[in-house]
C-alpha positions as CSV (number, residue, x, y, z in Angstrom):
1,M,33.7,205.2,173.7
2,P,36.7,203.7,175.4
3,S,38.7,201.5,173.0
4,D,39.8,199.0,175.6
5,P,37.6,195.9,176.3
6,A,35.7,196.1,179.5
7,G,37.8,194.8,182.4
8,T,41.2,195.8,180.8
9,E,43.2,197.1,183.8
10,H,45.3,200.2,183.8
11,E,47.6,201.6,186.5
12,M,45.6,202.6,189.6
13,P,45.3,206.4,189.4
14,T,46.6,208.5,192.3
15,D,45.3,211.9,191.1
16,L,41.5,211.9,191.2
17,R,39.2,214.9,190.8
18,V,35.7,215.0,192.3
19,I,33.3,217.8,191.4
20,G,30.5,218.9,193.6
21,L,27.5,220.3,191.8
22,G,24.3,221.6,193.5
23,G,23.0,223.8,196.3
24,S,20.0,226.1,196.0
25,L,19.2,229.7,195.4
26,A,18.7,230.3,199.1
27,A,21.2,232.6,200.8
28,R,21.7,230.0,203.5
29,S,21.4,226.6,201.8
30,S,21.3,223.4,203.8
31,T,21.8,221.6,200.5
32,L,25.1,223.5,199.8
33,A,26.2,222.8,203.4
34,A,25.6,219.1,202.9
35,L,27.5,219.1,199.6
36,K,30.5,220.8,201.2
37,I,30.6,218.1,203.9
38,A,30.6,215.4,201.3
39,L,33.3,217.1,199.4
40,G,35.3,217.1,202.6
41,G,35.0,213.4,202.7
42,A,36.3,213.1,199.2
43,E,39.3,215.2,200.1
44,E,40.0,213.0,203.0
45,A,40.0,210.0,200.6
46,G,42.7,211.7,198.5
47,A,40.7,213.5,195.8
48,R,41.1,217.0,194.5
49,T,37.7,218.7,194.7
50,E,35.9,221.7,193.3
51,L,32.5,223.1,194.1
52,F,30.0,224.5,191.6
53,D,27.2,226.2,193.6
54,V,24.1,226.8,191.4
55,R,23.5,230.1,193.2
56,S,26.9,231.6,192.7
57,M,27.2,230.4,189.1
58,G,24.1,232.3,187.9
59,L,23.6,230.1,184.9
60,P,21.2,231.3,182.2
61,M,18.3,229.0,181.3
62,Y,19.3,226.3,179.0
63,T,18.1,226.7,175.4
64,P,19.0,224.2,172.6
65,D,19.6,226.9,170.1
66,F,22.1,229.0,172.1
67,E,24.4,231.2,169.9
68,A,27.4,231.3,172.3
69,V,28.3,229.2,175.3
70,P,28.2,231.4,178.5
71,P,31.6,231.4,180.3
72,A,30.1,229.9,183.5
73,V,28.6,227.1,181.4
74,E,31.9,226.4,179.6
75,R,33.8,226.2,182.9
76,L,31.2,223.9,184.4
77,C,31.2,221.5,181.4
78,Q,34.9,221.4,181.2
79,A,35.3,220.6,184.9
80,V,32.7,217.9,184.7
81,S,34.3,216.4,181.6
82,E,37.7,216.2,183.3
83,A,36.3,214.9,186.6
84,D,36.6,211.3,187.8
85,G,33.7,211.5,190.2
86,L,30.8,213.8,191.0
87,L,28.7,214.7,194.0
88,W,25.2,216.1,193.2
89,A,23.0,217.8,195.8
90,S,19.5,219.2,195.3
91,P,16.7,220.3,197.5
92,L,13.4,218.5,197.1
93,Y,10.8,220.9,195.6
94,H,7.3,219.6,195.0
95,G,8.4,216.0,194.7
96,T,11.4,216.5,192.5
97,I,14.8,218.3,192.1
98,S,14.9,222.1,192.0
99,G,14.7,224.0,188.7
100,S,18.1,225.7,189.2
101,F,19.8,222.3,189.7
102,K,17.9,220.7,186.7
103,N,19.0,223.7,184.6
104,A,22.7,223.0,185.4
105,L,22.2,219.4,184.4
106,D,20.5,220.5,181.2
107,W,23.6,222.4,180.2
108,L,25.6,219.2,180.3
109,Q,24.1,218.6,176.9
110,L,27.2,220.3,175.7
111,L,29.2,217.2,176.5
112,S,27.3,215.1,174.0
113,D,30.0,215.5,171.4
114,R,32.9,214.5,173.7
115,T,34.6,211.1,173.3
116,P,33.2,209.3,175.2
117,P,30.0,211.4,175.4
118,Y,28.3,212.9,178.4
119,L,29.4,211.3,181.7
120,T,30.3,207.9,180.4
121,D,31.8,205.8,183.2
122,K,31.9,208.6,185.8
123,V,30.8,207.9,189.3
124,V,28.1,210.0,191.0
125,G,27.0,210.3,194.6
126,L,23.6,211.7,195.3
127,I,22.3,214.0,198.1
128,S,18.9,215.6,198.7
129,T,17.5,217.8,201.4
130,A,13.9,218.3,202.2
131,G,11.8,220.5,204.5
132,G,9.3,217.7,205.1
133,T,9.7,214.1,206.0
134,Q,10.4,212.9,202.4
135,G,13.6,213.4,200.5
136,L,14.1,210.3,198.4
137,Q,12.0,211.5,195.4
138,A,14.8,214.0,194.5
139,V,17.4,211.2,194.7
140,N,15.2,209.0,192.5
141,T,15.0,211.8,189.9
142,M,18.7,212.3,190.0
143,E,19.3,208.6,189.4
144,F,17.2,208.8,186.2
145,V,19.5,211.6,185.0
146,V,22.6,209.7,186.0
147,R,21.6,206.8,183.7
148,A,20.6,209.1,180.9
149,L,24.0,210.7,181.0
150,R,25.6,207.2,181.0
151,A,27.2,207.5,184.4
152,W,27.1,205.2,187.4
153,A,25.5,206.1,190.8
154,V,27.0,204.6,193.9
155,P,24.5,202.6,196.0
156,L,24.9,204.8,199.0
157,V,22.6,207.9,198.8
158,I,21.9,210.5,201.4
159,P,18.4,211.9,201.6
160,I,18.1,214.4,204.4
161,P,14.4,215.0,205.6
162,Q,13.6,218.0,207.7
163,A,16.9,219.6,206.9
164,W,16.0,222.6,209.0
165,R,16.5,220.4,212.1
166,V,20.1,219.7,211.3
167,Y,21.1,223.0,209.7
168,D,20.0,226.3,211.3
169,K,19.6,229.8,209.9
170,E,23.0,230.8,211.5
171,G,24.7,228.2,209.4
172,H,25.4,225.6,212.1
173,W,25.2,221.8,211.5
174,H,23.7,220.0,214.4
175,D,23.6,216.3,213.4
176,L,27.0,214.6,213.5
177,R,25.5,211.3,212.4
178,I,24.3,212.8,209.1
179,A,27.6,214.7,208.7
180,E,29.5,211.3,209.0
181,Q,27.1,209.8,206.4
182,L,27.9,212.7,204.0
183,Q,31.6,212.3,204.5
184,A,31.2,208.5,203.9
185,L,29.5,209.3,200.6
186,G,32.4,211.5,199.5
187,K,34.9,208.8,200.4
188,E,32.8,206.1,198.6
189,V,32.6,208.2,195.4
190,T,36.4,208.6,195.5
191,R,37.0,204.9,196.1
192,A,34.6,203.9,193.3
193,A,36.0,206.5,190.9
194,R,39.5,205.2,191.6
195,Q,38.3,201.7,190.7
196,F,36.6,202.9,187.5
197,A,39.5,204.9,186.4
198,S,41.8,201.8,186.7
199,R,39.9,199.8,184.0
200,A,37.7,200.3,181.0
201,V,34.1,199.7,182.0
202,T,31.9,200.5,179.0
203,T,32.8,198.5,175.9
204,P,32.5,199.9,172.4
205,E,29.7,197.5,171.7
206,T,27.7,198.8,174.7
207,G,28.4,202.3,173.6
208,R,26.9,201.6,170.2
209,V,23.8,200.0,171.7
210,E,23.3,203.0,174.0
211,S,23.5,205.3,171.1
212,Q,20.8,203.2,169.3
213,L,18.5,203.0,172.3
214,Q,19.0,206.5,173.6
215,P,20.6,208.7,171.0
216,I,21.9,212.0,172.3
217,T,22.8,213.7,169.1
218,E,21.3,213.9,165.6
219,E,24.3,212.0,164.3
220,E,23.7,209.1,166.6
221,A,19.9,209.1,165.9
222,T,20.5,208.8,162.1
223,S,23.5,206.4,162.2
224,E,23.1,202.7,161.2
């Protein structure tokens, strides 16, 4: 956990990195298109960005007893560990996030032994797309994961219902209003990440309590 007391100010960082994680297994993915627009907003706000598309990564299914870390997983985890902010995007499948996106999040278990662990004090922006009129359930699920990984979600979330209306099979985006909202989310994640990076947020005491209430490793679960 950060050694500085919460609120201790550091020099305002100028070099921020925002990682986009998501998409779907569809050849033409409205979720991926939305994520790219949000990353564009982060770039406009001054962040360096990198995209991790669940389809192109081809991650194997997570298993707790893996013998060797797949290269794609290692690259993802290292990028996430070094990031200041994250943008997550998942389609809504049967009332929750997609299996491929959840599998990518499961592999972040590898960050449990970092100092600080997981996504402590990283800022996350959330996007969901849906074929029907509902989209917020996927956002709600992602918010649970954000808290479990000890990160912070920005209040602005972008659920996109009936995504087929705004993104067609030819890859064209038709709703400028939603595009502006996505860009605003990318900018907000960058702004919040800059503020978080300028000061210690989670105190050592809070970190100890988190490890007691929600241990993420055997060592934490058995520590006094």
